[in-house]
Steps between C-alpha positions, in 0.01 A plus 500: 500500500665820381289731716215493749295670228510172308248372755230737371381290199534183711290654779240608242460140380491351849243751628297517180174426683556772761595748228184454297303767682787749479529438125122541467510832686777634274319380187181662629666839561677502161188378321273766648739790439572382144128457426398833657765708324461311172123562506564865586744522207248335265233741624727797434573372148127454440429852620779634278340331199157639591631855541690478172183395320295769672735798485762399248763571764593418852618679806584374845245747639226343291593154622535584868188716497272231363288283726673191368846646558420603857364155581804327351761712679335506842401133500849391392671717767280377784526137390879527476535618861258239632665215311847607617386497863318169451801342335744608772274381784416163347849418378649609832253282690578202277880543522477552876309173540750329272791622714323391820468147361872486419632617835708186537655552155614855579628383839717238326629763257608711798668190648721451194612862503248707304478856633184700562572716194537189285168364632327826407658492155402134460131567576487804270670321210277198559196727470640661183563150362125438515454804275667313213190283479230717652560827311488351145193296599330816633591698188361230268178466701457879514556543126272211403231627738527843337450344157194313625349809664562715192340237275198476733460877510530534122279213387256454790454849645581680174375858479767726656760219490497440125844666469675320787819323376514121478811299589683817596824483697529761768859589581375708794308202638797261463751740657258578785447129563876430512567794731216415737599132507860574599420792734228311690727197544790711631273691739320185609824305561652769721332408829515118456869527409574681824298241689701216342824676591399508867475119516769375735701180440322352804178476303667260259439242769134574572391655172252714692561870527236531767680268733777745582263765627460543873147461633432760768146402591252221450215514252192672643214248523267720702263576213566213258564129510865393482492408130337830402737700721802325347376573150459870578844498667660347189349777289599798716838378628679529164463873434637510146294201391194660661558819303543311172196279557291797610616680187395205282148505642477880506624521142196329354269739688699810397515392135129416489396834644741687272375325188143582602596868484636450148166354395321803649744728316427338166128524582528876561717550191266302279160493675277214386147632543195294413340807341786567255340526153627363169302757298385847595249744355510861616344829401647846468197641682402376843225237533401493132526125425154352460429246773332273238843449341595269789204272428593480133865414574427250779335256259784505247738213438835522680365723778537381860398805707371848417482769765499875505566801718331834535676799648438851622766731641535787747161468661457710817509274802506544875633254755323478836825561685782742424779370282782638292353340190361683201142634528429352157474137399517277193236231463559190286253218449594132494287228346443185706788318326735790583392489865549123512857546377582726795433208732689251280807725484500564878532877457255588779617592848407284794151578630357595161151368416462519124167312509331827608612677182313281248169618357339832579636590840642780709831323546820565301867405489782754523864500397758519779868542573716534811440878516123475460290564814194324356353219708240232440169640623572863404204680341532733200233742383484505118222730377179398669628150585698390801732209421679272745844348435456122521855417401839643408734400219862448606613752235367728227472290178435814294842645579815335362677555833213362705475819705171688551676842511243599767223456244173322590411239239181301555409174330129422469288231339349574160149547644619731778689712245189533281291607799755760609574646156221391269767376253460149349754505214864401545830686473700180466415147382743215569502156343674177599534250216510122507826313447387380157395845377611556138603813314165484320321510838699810600427662165128437544505665844688797353234535229222492761672780694522704181715804430313719748697357792867427558579128481812362673641148474704448819571127470864562404548703821410207722760416762338180624761286325788697650346494845434126486852434377666702776282347771566147373875566487501638854300205631724257311815647656330504838404133464860407416636704790249345739581147381874545541450668838288208623758249374775699670311502829443126487863438404639735765301339780598155374868596505463661842366172634771301322769711668365384839423141407720366782312711754176346387659157523602569858148616581356180360754301701379656827136422426353770272255338257439583133189707571695723739781542246247603237355757742851630568571552129154655452563742788831603342339545158206705627733716711675597177160552336370720783810719508493515119133603497561777753805632313337449159180681592689788664747559217260386226222742596752783540649424157151462353399845631826658380477345154133598475582862581790512252345309212131584536407783737767736360357453147133438583404734781160338553650162585513412870696209645301254707595190694525209248293258709440240228868488400607470864261213572608314186874528562470419872312181410778417253769557763314280748474227238875526429581468869279192530644342183855559624436273799409187304834422332732534805254316727479210255879489466551480876241224533681294236843530669580264784606634838840332482570651158440855619710481817781264403745788482404674823 
């Protein structure tokens, strides 16, 4: 053997099984970064092509100012940071468990003269050696996944993604994947390398790093049975392992909550409203579209829904209590379908009762923002009629910024509007077409509308495909992250138990049965889970609020962060399942090992 470094490839072969999870974590980090940045690069190229076709030129300002460009840049930046943190935590946890299992090996290396510095170098180079396999595998998976996603977007979603490149190679994605793979491994190997260097030659005899620690006090059994108390003690006694395991559990919660914010961001950037029309008929003069036109269009082929709006502006109004709002109001009528969509889209504030608004009533809806003093139950005098606010919209849909600008805007039913104003004709008619609507169907509708009114075909402006694609991509990445996190948790707990296999053998020798051992491992696992849930919820909610303010509230002033209850419940159930699943493998392994086999070296 020319050098102690010659042991690295030999050690990799011998400990192939223990290294599988570490390799998987590296592949996962490289794969995600490569896929994210490659997709971002493909999206930028697609947007460049679109802008070239539209304007005949291209500027960076045009690209960064577009909705697509903003989504690409922000999503990629956030994902990069999250993946880097995830990669470091998971790889570090895996390497740390690997080192703990090979305590005896490092003790023997110290016995034959290897210094602490050489041990540190050995662990780091061993980790980098895994990169030779893991990084290329991650790059290939990331590139192939990008090809598959691009093909799906182009041929299945279509629409806005018709110009996305196929089989494109992203140099940015590949370089980012390589850098992240190497950087995460070096950062992750730092702490385990120092831990390996601290192994004394004495441990070459026992192979148990825990055995050299002095025990200052007995395990507290006041509140728990002995097996449960021992399990909790095993979890909290090793501080570094506790931090890593807590981080593994907390990571899934933090990532889940963060990705939920990204979905909300895409939803604000490209709102998917049930009332969004495919075709629109408007008039230059207010409320001049014959109401009979809706009946004629509704029976035509290719038409799914027809609904209209009436409007009247700057009507004198008086609120029962003093406010800083305008003393004039705008009134807009919604047909029943339009009102139904408000409920479907969840745009009403809590406490709103839209059922009171239907038909001829004295109840209305009002737009709202954070600066609006309007409350549900407020009464507004409009002409000779007194109207009561039955519900508030979370924002002003008639303003691109969502702000009311201290303007009162009331939404009434069609019948209430006719009673208040005496107007029955429409100012705007909106049409939703069926999926199989043909160009001839659209032409027929245009002919019915005639030249008297302005006809707009808005089907090409639909963002439903883009929204669906981004949401699916985010959920896909989240699913992969969650899967790897769960596997890492299970593997880490399994390795933690394996590092103390002789302790468990001794416990069995003194009379502890299999059921008690299972309870001990379960107590250890759920201690990690509990600490991870506390840390994950604390940091995850803080990060969720911060990201929401930066990505959403700063651009959409009407948006208000709220506690993501559904996301929290879902991820906490997942964490609990992971903790329970992590118990099965180690418990089964201990049951299958004889007492003499586990303690023969004590």
